[in-house]
C-alpha distance (Angstrom), angle and dihedral (degrees) to the residues before:
residue distance angle dihedral
M1 . . .
E2 3.78 . .
N3 3.80 116.6 .
K4 3.83 108.8 -133.7
T5 3.77 126.7 -160.3
Y6 3.77 114.1 -148.6
H7 3.77 124.7 -150.4
Q8 3.80 111.9 -115.6
A9 3.80 109.0 -133.9
K10 3.80 110.1 -131.7
K11 3.81 94.3 -139.3
Y12 3.80 90.9 57.0
N13 3.78 90.9 50.1
D14 3.81 89.6 46.5
F15 3.82 89.5 51.4
I16 3.80 91.2 53.0
D17 3.80 92.5 44.5
I18 3.81 91.3 51.8
L19 3.80 91.7 47.9
K20 3.79 91.7 51.6
H21 3.80 90.8 44.4
L22 3.81 92.7 52.5
G23 3.80 88.8 54.7
S24 3.78 93.1 52.0
K25 3.80 99.7 72.2
T26 3.81 130.6 36.6
T27 3.81 94.0 -154.5
G28 3.80 93.5 66.1
F29 3.79 133.0 -131.7
T30 3.78 135.9 -103.2
A31 3.79 116.9 -126.7
N32 3.81 88.2 -111.0
E33 3.81 91.1 55.0
I34 3.80 92.7 49.0
S35 3.79 92.4 46.3
S36 3.79 92.9 48.4
E37 3.80 98.3 41.0
L38 3.80 93.9 47.6
N39 3.82 96.3 36.3
I40 3.81 93.0 -123.3
T41 3.79 122.1 142.6
K42 3.79 112.1 -103.1
T43 3.82 91.6 -122.1
T44 3.81 92.1 53.9
C45 3.79 91.0 42.9
L46 3.82 93.0 52.7
S47 3.81 91.6 45.6
I48 3.80 91.3 52.6
L49 3.81 92.8 44.4
D50 3.81 90.0 51.4
T51 3.81 90.2 52.0
M52 3.80 90.4 46.8
Q53 3.81 91.6 50.3
R54 3.82 91.9 51.8
A55 3.81 88.8 50.7
G56 3.81 93.1 47.3
L57 3.80 92.6 -116.0
A58 3.81 93.4 114.8
E59 3.79 134.2 31.1
L60 3.79 129.0 -158.2
H61 3.80 117.4 -145.7
N62 3.82 125.9 163.5
S63 3.83 91.9 -13.0
K64 3.82 92.7 -53.3
Y65 3.77 129.1 107.3
Y66 3.78 122.6 -135.1
I67 3.78 135.6 -179.8
G68 3.81 108.7 -80.9
T69 3.78 133.1 -123.7
E70 3.82 93.6 -107.2
A71 3.80 88.8 61.3
A72 3.80 88.4 54.1
K73 3.81 89.5 51.6
L74 3.80 89.5 52.3
W75 3.80 90.0 51.9
A76 3.82 91.2 48.7
S77 3.79 89.5 51.8
R78 3.81 91.3 48.1
K79 3.80 90.5 49.6
T80 3.81 90.6 52.2
I81 3.80 90.4 50.8
L82 3.82 91.9 50.5
T83 3.81 92.5 46.6
K84 3.81 90.1 52.0
R85 3.81 90.8 49.3
Q86 3.79 90.0 49.8
E87 3.82 90.5 51.7
D88 3.82 90.9 49.3
I89 3.80 92.0 49.4
S90 3.82 92.1 47.0
H91 3.81 89.5 51.2
Q92 3.80 91.3 49.4
L93 3.80 92.0 48.3
S94 3.81 92.4 49.1
S95 3.80 90.8 50.6
L96 3.83 89.1 52.7
N97 3.79 90.2 52.4
A98 3.80 93.4 49.0
């Protein structure tokens, strides 16, 4: 089977970088700070932040952007998945020790 290399679209990477950045500080960021710190044009940054707000992944409050509630829901889901895996592994380990 042929091994393909796919082009990584910059806007998608920028989206992910902004999402991670928003989660890195509880005091929030201005659009200018995000744009400057991540080396993203302000127009692109604002476009991505608008998309993130509509999806609930970012929130704007007093001119600062914060991680959104949908991101928290994703984390809660991930935590549930990991807890279930831990329970499954514990059960498997206990059956090996029986």
